C-alpha positions in Angstrom: -21.9 -0.5 10.1 -18.7 -3.2 10.0 -15.5 -1.4 11.3 -13.1 -1.4 8.0 -9.4 -2.9 8.6 -6.6 -0.2 9.0 -3.7 -1.2 6.9 -0.3 -0.3 7.6 3.0 -0.9 5.8 5.8 -0.8 8.2 9.6 -0.2 7.6 11.0 -2.9 9.4 10.0 -5.9 12.1 10.9 -3.2 14.8 7.6 -1.3 14.0 5.2 -3.7 13.9 4.6 -3.8 18.2 4.8 -0.4 18.0 2.7 0.4 15.4 -0.4 -2.5 16.5 0.3 0.3 20.0 -0.9 2.9 17.6 -3.9 0.8 15.9 -3.0 -1.2 12.6 -4.9 -4.1 12.5 -3.3 -5.5 9.4 0.1 -5.3 7.5 2.1 -5.1 4.6 5.5 -6.4 4.1 8.0 -8.6 1.7 11.4 -8.0 -0.3 11.8 -5.6 -3.3 12.4 -9.2 -5.5 9.0 -10.0 -5.4 7.0 -7.0 -4.1 6.4 -3.9 -5.6 7.2 0.0 -3.5 7.2 -1.5 -0.1 7.7 1.0 2.6 11.0 -1.7 3.9 12.9 -4.1 2.9 12.2 -7.5 4.8 13.8 -10.9 4.2 12.6 -14.3 4.7 13.4 -14.6 8.1 12.1 -10.9 9.0 8.4 -11.7 7.3 8.5 -15.0 9.4 9.2 -12.9 12.5 6.8 -10.1 11.5 4.4 -12.7 11.1 4.9 -14.6 14.8 4.7 -10.8 16.1 1.5 -9.9 14.8 -0.4 -13.2 15.0 0.9 -12.4 19.2 -1.1 -10.0 19.4 -4.4 -10.8 16.9 -3.2 -9.0 14.1 -2.9 -10.3 10.5 0.3 -10.2 7.9 -0.1 -10.0 3.5 3.4 -10.3 2.0 3.6 -8.8 -1.0 4.0 -10.6 -4.1 2.6 -7.8 -6.5 6.0 -7.4 -8.4 6.2 -7.4 -12.6 8.0 -11.1 -13.2 9.6 -11.9 -15.7 10.7 -15.6 -17.3 13.9 -15.6 -15.2 11.8 -14.7 -11.9 9.0 -17.6 -12.4 11.1 -20.3 -10.8 12.0 -18.3 -7.9 7.7 -18.2 -7.0 7.5 -22.2 -6.1 9.7 -21.7 -2.9 8.8 -18.7 -1.9 5.0 -19.2 -1.9 5.6 -22.3 -0.2 8.0 -20.1 2.3 5.3 -18.0 3.0 2.5 -20.7 3.6 5.0 -22.3 5.9 5.3 -19.0 7.6 1.7 -18.8 8.1 0.8 -15.5 5.9 -2.4 -14.4 6.5 -2.5 -13.8 2.5 -0.1 -12.7 -0.7 -1.0 -9.6 -2.6 0.3 -10.8 -6.3 -0.9 -9.0 -10.0 0.9 -11.1 -11.6 -1.4 -14.5 -12.8 1.9 -16.8 -12.3 1.6 -16.0 -9.0 -2.0 -17.3 -8.5 -1.2 -20.5 -10.8 1.8 -21.2 -8.3 -0.2 -20.3 -5.2 -2.9 -23.2 -6.7 -0.1 -25.2 -7.0 1.9 -24.8 -3.7 -1.1 -23.5 -1.3 -3.6 -23.5 -2.6 -5.6 -22.9 1.0 -3.9 -19.1 1.0 -5.8 -16.1 1.0 -5.3 -14.3 -3.0 -6.0 -10.5 -2.4 -5.6 -8.7 -6.3 -3.1 -5.8 -6.4 -2.3 -4.7 -9.9 -2.0 -0.7 -8.6 -3.9 0.9 -12.1 -6.5 -1.8 -13.4 -9.1 -2.4 -10.9 -11.0 -0.3 -11.9 -14.8 -1.9 -11.9 -16.1 -4.6 -10.2 -16.6 -6.8 -13.0 -12.9 -7.2 -13.6 -12.7 -7.8 -9.3 -15.1 -10.1 -9.7 -13.3 -11.8 -13.0 -10.2 -12.4 -10.3 -12.8 -13.5 -7.6 -13.5 -15.9 -9.7 -10.4 -17.1 -10.3 -9.5 -17.3 -6.8 -9.3 -13.8 -4.9 -10.5 -13.1 -1.8 -9.8 -9.1 -2.0 -9.2 -6.7 -4.8 -7.1 -3.4 -4.3 -8.7 -0.6 -6.4 -7.2 1.8 -8.4 -6.0 5.2 -7.1 -7.6 7.3 -9.7 -10.6 6.5 -9.2 -13.6 8.7 -7.7 -15.8 7.7 -4.0 -18.8 7.4 -6.1 -17.1 4.8 -8.0 -15.7 3.1 -5.2 -19.0 3.1 -3.2 -20.8 1.5 -6.8 -17.9 -1.0 -7.0 -17.8 -2.1 -3.0 -22.0 -2.6 -3.7 -21.2 -4.9 -6.7 -18.2 -6.6 -5.9 -18.1 -10.4 -4.5 -14.4 -9.9 -2.7 -13.1 -7.9 -0.2 -12.1 -4.1 -0.9 -8.9 -2.7 -0.1 -8.0 1.1 -1.0 -5.2 3.3 0.0 -6.5 6.3 2.3 -3.3 8.2 3.1 0.4 8.6 1.6 2.1 8.8 -2.1 1.1 7.0 -5.0 3.0 5.7 -7.9 2.9 8.1 -11.3 5.7 6.0 -13.1 7.2 3.0 -13.3 10.4 1.3 -15.6 11.3 -2.1 -15.2 15.3 0.0 -16.8 17.5 1.5 -13.9 16.7 4.9 -15.1 18.9 6.9 -13.0 22.0 5.1 -12.7 21.9 5.1 -16.7 21.9 8.2 -16.6 24.7 8.9 -14.6 26.6 6.4 -16.2 26.0 8.1 -19.0 27.3 11.4 -17.5 30.7 9.6 -16.3 29.8 9.6 -12.8 29.1 6.8 -10.2 26.2 6.6 -8.6 24.7 4.7 -5.7 20.9 3.5 -5.5 19.9 1.8 -2.5 16.2 1.2 -1.5 14.6 4.0 0.4 18.0 4.9 1.8 16.8 7.9 4.6 19.7 10.3 3.4 18.4 10.7 0.0 16.4 12.7 -1.5 16.5 12.8 -5.1 13.1 14.9 -7.1 12.2 15.7 -10.7 11.4 19.1 -10.6 8.5 20.9 -11.9 9.4 24.3 -11.7 6.1 25.7 -13.8 3.7 24.3 -11.5 6.7 24.4 -8.6 5.8 20.5 -8.1 8.7 18.0 -6.6 8.4 14.3 -7.7 10.1 12.2 -6.0 11.9 9.8 -7.9 14.2 6.2 -6.8 15.6 3.1 -8.1 15.2 -0.5 -6.4 15.4 -4.2 -8.1 12.2 -3.5 -9.9 13.7 -0.5 -11.9 13.0 3.1 -11.3 9.4 4.8 -9.9 8.1 8.1 -9.7 5.7 9.4 -7.3 3.5 11.5 -6.7 4.0 15.3 -5.4 1.2 15.0 -2.5 0.2 13.3 -0.2 -3.4 11.7 -0.1 -5.2 11.9 2.5 -9.1 11.1 3.3 -9.1 11.3 7.1 -12.0 13.7 7.5 -13.7 12.2 4.8 -14.3 8.3 5.6 -18.0 8.1 6.8 -19.4 7.5 3.6 -17.2 4.5 2.6 -17.0 3.1 6.5 -21.5 3.6 5.7 -20.3 1.7 2.7 -18.6 -1.3 4.2 -15.4 -0.7 2.4 -13.1 -4.1 4.2 -9.6 -2.5 3.8 -7.9 1.3 4.6 -4.5 1.1 4.0 -1.7 3.9 5.3 1.0 3.9 2.6 4.5 4.6 4.2 6.8 4.5 1.5 9.4 6.9 1.5 8.4 7.7 5.4 9.9 7.8 9.0 8.7 4.9 11.3 7.4 7.8 13.8 5.6 9.0 10.6 3.8 6.4 10.1 3.2 5.5 13.6 1.8 9.2 14.3 -0.5 9.0 11.5 -1.6 5.6 12.4 -2.7 6.6 15.7 -5.0 9.0 14.3 -6.8 7.5 11.6 -7.1 4.2 14.5 -8.9 7.4 15.8 -11.1 8.4 13.1 -12.2 4.7 12.2 -13.2 4.7 16.0 -15.2 7.5 16.0 -16.9 6.7 12.5 -18.4 3.9 13.2 -19.2 4.0 17.5 -19.8 7.5 17.0 -20.7 9.4 14.1 -21.5 12.7 15.1 -18.3 13.1 16.9 -16.1 11.8 14.1 -18.3 14.7 12.9 -17.4 17.3 15.1 -13.3 15.7 15.4 -12.6 15.2 12.1 -11.1 18.9 11.5 -8.5 18.5 14.5 -7.0 14.7 13.1 -6.9 16.4 9.8 -5.4 19.3 11.8 -3.3 17.2 13.5 -1.5 15.1 10.3 -0.6 18.2 8.9 1.3 19.3 12.1 3.6 16.1 11.5 3.2 16.6 7.5 6.5 17.1 5.4 7.1 20.9 4.2 7.5 19.4 0.4 4.6 16.9 0.9 0.9 18.9 0.7 -2.0 17.0 1.6 -4.6 16.7 -0.9 -7.6 14.1 -1.2 -6.1 12.4 -4.3 -8.8 11.7 -7.0 -11.6 10.8 -4.4 -13.3 13.8 -5.3 -12.8 14.6 -9.2 -13.1 13.0 -12.1 -10.3 10.6 -13.7 -8.4 12.9 -16.3 -6.0 10.6 -18.9 
């Protein structure tokens, strides 16, 4: 039984070392003009610094380039892929075939992780992108545990799944919030994940609040709950799922670090002493519940239910 990678999304370069000390094995970093829904904005120089810091501790950094690219952005890919390659990133995360084609041309040895957020729902598709050059597939958030295990059994690429954090429900390339407030005759400054900004779509009938924000990629509406399966890791670990991701979007650095530390303990226990993990997993869940914001209930996402469209 292999120990899965614990993949974390830091908010800044300053988070790298504390998260390594908390147990992170790898990181997703990048800037919003190339990557979708990052926990924090990293300039090119900060990407390089994050890579150097992580490598100094034997950890990995993956650079997000999974945005939706229109014609006017394609030329920018060449310079950025080359920069990321020269900075010694461990992989590029992509969804658009344009990134794959550019990487083949300017960085043919670069490892590629395929992540479209929604379409990795069967192993044939994962293996298709594997034959095109991807080494890893990031599975969709809307598939259940049985499907994940079946995909891992048949996949010819590494498999990554999200085990904690909020998920995206909707994205539009348009600035829907800004357009609305402009229509109302109001000035609105939208900043990417600004700490003191809390905007929600409020479903009063179900008492749900959906976080909503804008960045360079448009408008994003997020799930009302946070996934948390710290007490349900054993089946996927036994199936040798390669990477467990903690998504820190719209979370504080302190929260991400605390959750990382708890998942590190859970993974190590499950691999090294499954019976002890079984004894302690409820306490691990309880520890996360103690630090969970009141407006972000925990649930198990789609892991134990059929997808309903």
